[in-house]
RODO-2510 file (C-alpha; in nm, 4 decimals, decimal comma):
residues 280
     n   res          X          Y          Z
     1     m     1,5225     2,1196    -6,1254
     2     k     1,7047     2,3803    -5,8997
     3     s     1,4161     2,5987    -5,8945
     4     l     1,2232     2,2903    -5,7120
     5     f     1,2903     2,2383    -5,3420
     6     i     1,2279     1,9507    -5,0836
     7     k     1,2905     1,9329    -4,7074
     8     p     1,1767     1,6427    -4,5437
     9     s     1,0720     1,7547    -4,1735
    10     i     0,9107     1,4736    -3,9950
    11     g     1,1697     1,2172    -3,9896
    12     c     1,1864     1,0644    -4,3150
    13     n     1,5100     0,9950    -4,4300
    14     k     1,6089     1,1114    -4,7627
    15     k     1,7476     0,7920    -4,8896
    16     n     1,4066     0,6588    -4,8536
    17     i     1,2198     0,8899    -5,0646
    18     y     1,1265     0,8535    -5,4069
    19     k     0,9127     1,0537    -5,6902
    20     y     0,5671     0,9699    -5,6641
    21     l     0,3183     1,1884    -5,8180
    22     t     0,3915     1,4432    -6,0931
    23     y     0,1534     1,7375    -6,1969
    24     k     0,2414     1,9243    -6,5206
    25     k    -0,0925     2,1274    -6,5045
    26     k    -0,3462     2,2637    -6,2542
    27     p    -0,5800     1,9785    -6,1640
    28     k    -0,9380     2,0912    -6,2261
    29     s    -1,0419     2,1003    -5,8463
    30     e    -0,7666     2,2920    -5,7426
    31     i    -0,8120     2,6443    -5,5834
    32     d    -0,7150     2,9204    -5,8314
    33     f    -0,4004     3,0940    -5,6779
    34     g    -0,3485     3,2810    -5,9929
    35     f    -0,0451     3,0759    -6,1229
    36     s     0,0112     3,0651    -6,4772
    37     d    -0,0364     2,7095    -6,6193
    38     k     0,2685     2,8113    -6,8203
    39     g     0,5419     2,6480    -6,6319
    40     y     0,3310     2,4510    -6,3634
    41     l     0,5292     2,2020    -6,2464
    42     r     0,5172     2,0216    -5,8948
    43     f     0,5849     1,6614    -5,7481
    44     y     0,5005     1,4650    -5,4201
    45     y     0,7679     1,2512    -5,3232
    46     k     0,7195     0,9147    -5,0971
    47     c     0,8448     0,7777    -4,8008
    48     k     0,8633     0,3986    -4,8864
    49     i     0,8998     0,3440    -4,5167
    50     c     0,6072     0,5281    -4,3634
    51     g     0,4198     0,6269    -4,6888
    52     h     0,4255     0,9937    -4,5968
    53     l     0,3862     1,2579    -4,9168
    54     i     0,6270     1,5694    -4,9369
    55     a     0,5789     1,8237    -5,1597
    56     k     0,8545     1,9371    -5,4161
    57     h     0,7124     2,2223    -5,5718
    58     k     0,8715     2,5703    -5,7206
    59     k     0,9515     2,7477    -5,4187
    60     s     0,7715     3,0644    -5,5885
    61     f     0,4573     2,8435    -5,5329
    62     f     0,4996     2,8211    -5,1518
    63     e     0,6397     3,1916    -5,1150
    64     n     0,3476     3,3404    -5,2368
    65     l     0,0692     3,1219    -5,1496
    66     y    -0,0125     3,2285    -4,8235
    67     s    -0,0511     3,6123    -4,8998
    68     d    -0,3699     3,8086    -4,9326
    69     l    -0,4205     3,6097    -5,2707
    70     y    -0,4588     3,2981    -5,0769
    71     f    -0,7158     3,4596    -4,8481
    72     k    -0,9143     3,5861    -5,1465
    73     s    -0,8587     3,2543    -5,3198
    74     t    -1,0001     3,0691    -5,0165
    75     y    -1,2789     3,2995    -4,8796
    76     g    -1,3348     3,5223    -5,1810
    77     n    -1,3139     3,8227    -5,0101
    78     p    -1,3297     3,9571    -4,6351
    79     k    -1,6901     4,0496    -4,6646
    80     f    -1,7761     3,6824    -4,7675
    81     l    -1,6251     3,5527    -4,4558
    82     n    -1,9804     3,5741    -4,2756
    83     q    -2,1526     3,4117    -4,5769
    84     t    -1,9005     3,1197    -4,5676
    85     f    -1,9081     3,1171    -4,2090
    86     n    -2,3038     3,0883    -4,1906
    87     r    -2,2915     2,8437    -4,4536
    88     i    -2,0953     2,5902    -4,2978
    89     r    -2,2471     2,6328    -3,9467
    90     a    -2,5907     2,5562    -4,1015
    91     l    -2,5235     2,2117    -4,2202
    92     p    -2,6940     1,9479    -4,0472
    93     k    -2,4754     1,7396    -3,8158
    94     k    -2,4590     1,4317    -4,0446
    95     k    -2,2957     1,6608    -4,3421
    96     s    -2,0978     1,8731    -4,1101
    97     d    -1,7342     1,7935    -4,0603
    98     n    -1,6879     2,0445    -3,8040
    99     k    -1,9785     1,9137    -3,6089
   100     q    -1,8609     1,5616    -3,6142
   101     r    -1,5158     1,6925    -3,4995
   102     i    -1,6502     1,8505    -3,2124
   103     i    -1,8557     1,5518    -3,1310
   104     r    -1,5333     1,3073    -3,1166
   105     i    -1,3241     1,5856    -2,9496
   106     k    -1,6012     1,6227    -2,6679
   107     k    -1,6556     1,2665    -2,6264
   108     f    -1,2657     1,2035    -2,5896
   109     l    -1,2482     1,4996    -2,3547
   110     a    -1,4907     1,3732    -2,1551
   111     k    -1,2770     1,0605    -2,0722
   112     q    -0,9813     1,2567    -1,9972
   113     i    -1,0309     1,6076    -1,8200
   114     i    -1,2412     1,6419    -1,5293
   115     a    -1,1714     2,0386    -1,4987
   116     k    -1,5005     2,2436    -1,4662
   117     k    -1,3386     2,4791    -1,7366
   118     i    -1,1495     2,3407    -2,0344
   119     q    -0,8959     2,5700    -2,1893
   120     i    -0,8600     2,5408    -2,5537
   121     l    -0,6134     2,6936    -2,7907
   122     d    -0,7205     2,6515    -3,1672
   123     i    -0,4068     2,7090    -3,4022
   124     g    -0,4822     2,8081    -3,7394
   125     s    -0,8625     2,8806    -3,7093
   126     g    -0,9341     3,0244    -4,0555
   127     t    -1,2874     3,1305    -4,0453
   128     g    -1,3024     3,0577    -3,6558
   129     i    -1,5620     2,7924    -3,7286
   130     f    -1,4351     2,5295    -3,4807
   131     p    -1,3444     2,7685    -3,2034
   132     i    -1,6797     2,9641    -3,2071
   133     s    -1,8946     2,6521    -3,2709
   134     i    -1,7310     2,4692    -2,9571
   135     h    -1,7137     2,7464    -2,7286
   136     n    -1,9465     2,7541    -2,4352
   137     n    -1,9468     2,7962    -2,0391
   138     k    -1,7370     2,4613    -2,0155
   139     f    -1,4870     2,5241    -2,2949
   140     k    -1,2761     2,8718    -2,3012
   141     l    -1,1401     2,9202    -2,6714
   142     t    -0,8138     3,1078    -2,7422
   143     s    -0,7564     3,1138    -3,1296
   144     i    -0,4508     3,2131    -3,3270
   145     e    -0,5026     3,3112    -3,7152
   146     p    -0,2442     3,5053    -3,8957
   147     n    -0,4984     3,6344    -4,1448
   148     k    -0,5851     3,9740    -3,9550
   149     d    -0,9495     3,9661    -4,1289
   150     c    -1,0313     3,6423    -3,9950
   151     v    -0,9211     3,7570    -3,6380
   152     k    -1,1488     4,0407    -3,6842
   153     f    -1,4166     3,8260    -3,7864
   154     i    -1,3822     3,5752    -3,5208
   155     l    -1,3561     3,8689    -3,2350
   156     k    -1,6766     4,0045    -3,3828
   157     k    -1,8455     3,6866    -3,4453
   158     s    -1,7831     3,5478    -3,0926
   159     n    -1,8729     3,9112    -2,9236
   160     r    -1,5304     3,9115    -2,7926
   161     k    -1,5786     3,5770    -2,5826
   162     i    -1,2955     3,4227    -2,7659
   163     k    -0,9406     3,5610    -2,7316
   164     a    -0,8220     3,5685    -3,1168
   165     i    -0,4642     3,6381    -3,1753
   166     s    -0,3082     3,7572    -3,5331
   167     a     0,0091     3,5894    -3,5251
   168     n     0,2568     3,3113    -3,7313
   169     f     0,2440     3,0713    -3,4093
   170     l     0,6128     2,9793    -3,4274
   171     k     0,6854     3,3854    -3,3309
   172     i     0,4172     3,4396    -3,1202
   173     s     0,5203     3,5286    -2,7224
   174     s     0,4699     3,3010    -2,4409
   175     k     0,3297     3,6149    -2,2587
   176     d     0,0295     3,5939    -2,5175
   177     l    -0,0605     3,2767    -2,4221
   178     t    -0,1084     3,0474    -2,0974
   179     k    -0,1524     2,6733    -2,0425
   180     y    -0,4300     2,4456    -2,1932
   181     h    -0,5950     2,1464    -2,1496
   182     l    -0,6098     2,0763    -2,5355
   183     i    -0,4527     2,2413    -2,8145
   184     t    -0,5833     2,1734    -3,1854
   185     f    -0,4522     2,1600    -3,5398
   186     n    -0,7529     2,1273    -3,7754
   187     k    -0,6341     2,0612    -4,1258
   188     v    -0,3250     2,2896    -4,0276
   189     l    -0,0036     2,1192    -4,0338
   190     e    -0,0281     1,9849    -4,3866
   191     h     0,0291     2,3725    -4,5009
   192     v     0,3506     2,4380    -4,3221
   193     e     0,6978     2,3151    -4,3982
   194     k     0,7883     2,1851    -4,0845
   195     p     0,4894     2,0766    -3,8490
   196     k     0,7313     1,9082    -3,5929
   197     l     0,8526     2,2595    -3,4940
   198     f     0,4792     2,3811    -3,4569
   199     l     0,3955     2,0420    -3,2501
   200     k     0,7051     2,0876    -3,0344
   201     k     0,6394     2,4436    -2,9607
   202     a     0,2499     2,3702    -2,9009
   203     i     0,3618     2,1192    -2,6126
   204     k     0,5195     2,4052    -2,4102
   205     f     0,1700     2,5315    -2,3809
   206     l    -0,0005     2,2375    -2,2513
   207     k    -0,1202     2,1566    -1,8994
   208     k    -0,0092     1,8625    -1,7228
   209     k    -0,1503     1,5527    -1,9025
   210     g    -0,2588     1,7794    -2,1815
   211     i    -0,3902     1,6902    -2,5032
   212     i    -0,3063     1,7323    -2,8581
   213     y    -0,5342     1,6913    -3,1310
   214     i    -0,4229     1,6733    -3,5117
   215     e    -0,6628     1,6478    -3,8282
   216     v    -0,4563     1,5986    -4,1702
   217     p    -0,5337     1,4893    -4,5268
   218     d    -0,5104     1,1119    -4,5578
   219     v    -0,2641     0,9629    -4,8285
   220     n    -0,5650     0,7077    -4,8856
   221     a    -0,7343     0,9463    -5,0791
   222     i    -0,4796     0,8443    -5,3749
   223     y    -0,7243     0,5346    -5,4273
   224     d    -1,0429     0,7377    -5,4850
   225     k    -1,1756     0,5866    -5,8063
   226     k    -1,3067     0,9451    -5,9315
   227     e    -1,0310     1,1798    -5,8886
   228     g    -0,7401     0,9910    -5,7316
   229     k    -0,4360     1,2278    -5,7294
   230     n    -0,6244     1,5057    -5,8577
   231     r    -0,8215     1,5201    -5,5376
   232     e    -0,8026     1,8300    -5,2803
   233     e    -0,5620     1,6230    -5,0447
   234     f    -0,3110     1,6581    -5,2966
   235     a    -0,3357     2,0221    -5,3712
   236     l    -0,0757     2,3059    -5,4360
   237     g    -0,1427     2,4225    -5,0687
   238     h    -0,0145     2,1373    -4,8994
   239     h     0,3591     2,0796    -4,7958
   240     h     0,2604     1,7280    -4,6694
   241     v     0,0079     1,4406    -4,6774
   242     f    -0,0026     1,1799    -4,4018
   243     s     0,0080     0,8358    -4,3388
   244     e    -0,1329     0,6811    -4,0108
   245     k     0,2256     0,5639    -3,9331
   246     s     0,3616     0,9239    -4,0225
   247     l     0,0937     1,1018    -3,7996
   248     y     0,1965     0,8343    -3,5389
   249     n     0,5795     0,9031    -3,5830
   250     l     0,5267     1,2780    -3,5502
   251     f     0,3615     1,2413    -3,2041
   252     v     0,6080     1,0098    -3,1173
   253     s     0,9011     1,2096    -3,2030
   254     c     0,7892     1,4894    -2,9880
   255     n     0,7611     1,2424    -2,7116
   256     m     0,3929     1,2076    -2,6938
   257     r     0,2030     0,8799    -2,6301
   258     v    -0,0635     0,8412    -2,9097
   259     v    -0,4160     0,7493    -2,7829
   260     k    -0,5937     0,7253    -3,1107
   261     i    -0,5371     0,7590    -3,4736
   262     e    -0,8299     0,6870    -3,7069
   263     s    -0,8639     0,7251    -4,1093
   264     i    -1,1991     0,8608    -4,1760
   265     r    -1,4254     0,9687    -4,4809
   266     d    -1,5562     1,2969    -4,3774
   267     p    -1,9241     1,4158    -4,4437
   268     s    -1,7790     1,6593    -4,7214
   269     g    -1,5783     1,3664    -4,8748
   270     k    -1,2495     1,4448    -4,7787
   271     y    -1,0157     1,1713    -4,6651
   272     t    -0,9127     1,2564    -4,3416
   273     l    -0,6536     1,1081    -4,0536
   274     y    -0,7294     1,2404    -3,6804
   275     g    -0,5041     1,1779    -3,3884
   276     f    -0,5054     1,2330    -3,0360
   277     g    -0,1780     1,2502    -2,8343
   278     l    -0,0765     1,3099    -2,4266
   279     v     0,2229     1,4413    -2,3128
   280     c     0,4501     1,1730    -2,1589
***
């Protein structure tokens, strides 16, 4: 057990956390990150107060996960980025997670912001499907993504109309960024050990009455009759799986006012929580 670790980082008290899920072998649906089945062992612990799940895995799993291996496992290879991007973008509205995301964000912004040009910062952009798809004359996008190949792709695909930066957001210099009306974390915070640090830093780059939009995997996926705990929401790459209460607590712990949190089933079938928070 000494090789396993757990660091509650959204405010859950250790005394309220108990072992909830155990994995002794890789689920069939889990992306192959190159880890041997021998010695495969990981857990999720659950907070009995808010229902949040916190990963307890071998430290070596996480240390090696977000390397080039993660990129190749997720996107296949840099040359397949364009194929992946085009496949997602070609999905019809009713079958596209991204297009539904853009619809709800635009609808929310229309009620909150009257600026002629809305500045948006997207953190953890991956292939860039969200920033590239929403960018237009009204929305000006800046993208932060650690993977250099993804950043090169975003710059090329957007004809450099999007400012794309290759960096760890926690280490990025304030001189590289400005103030934004909206900052988005689309399926990002579950991948980081300390989501609260990311949110607190993001708030520093918000304009007055600025908005944070967050999407994370929903613990309700556990009730899926077909896959249950073997669903991708509980995959190896996730440090956290959120409940409505824990997402609410995350916003509030960073002195944000929660405007909306909703549990949905994405067109892709993913169990998702999304939320909008305003700077108090």
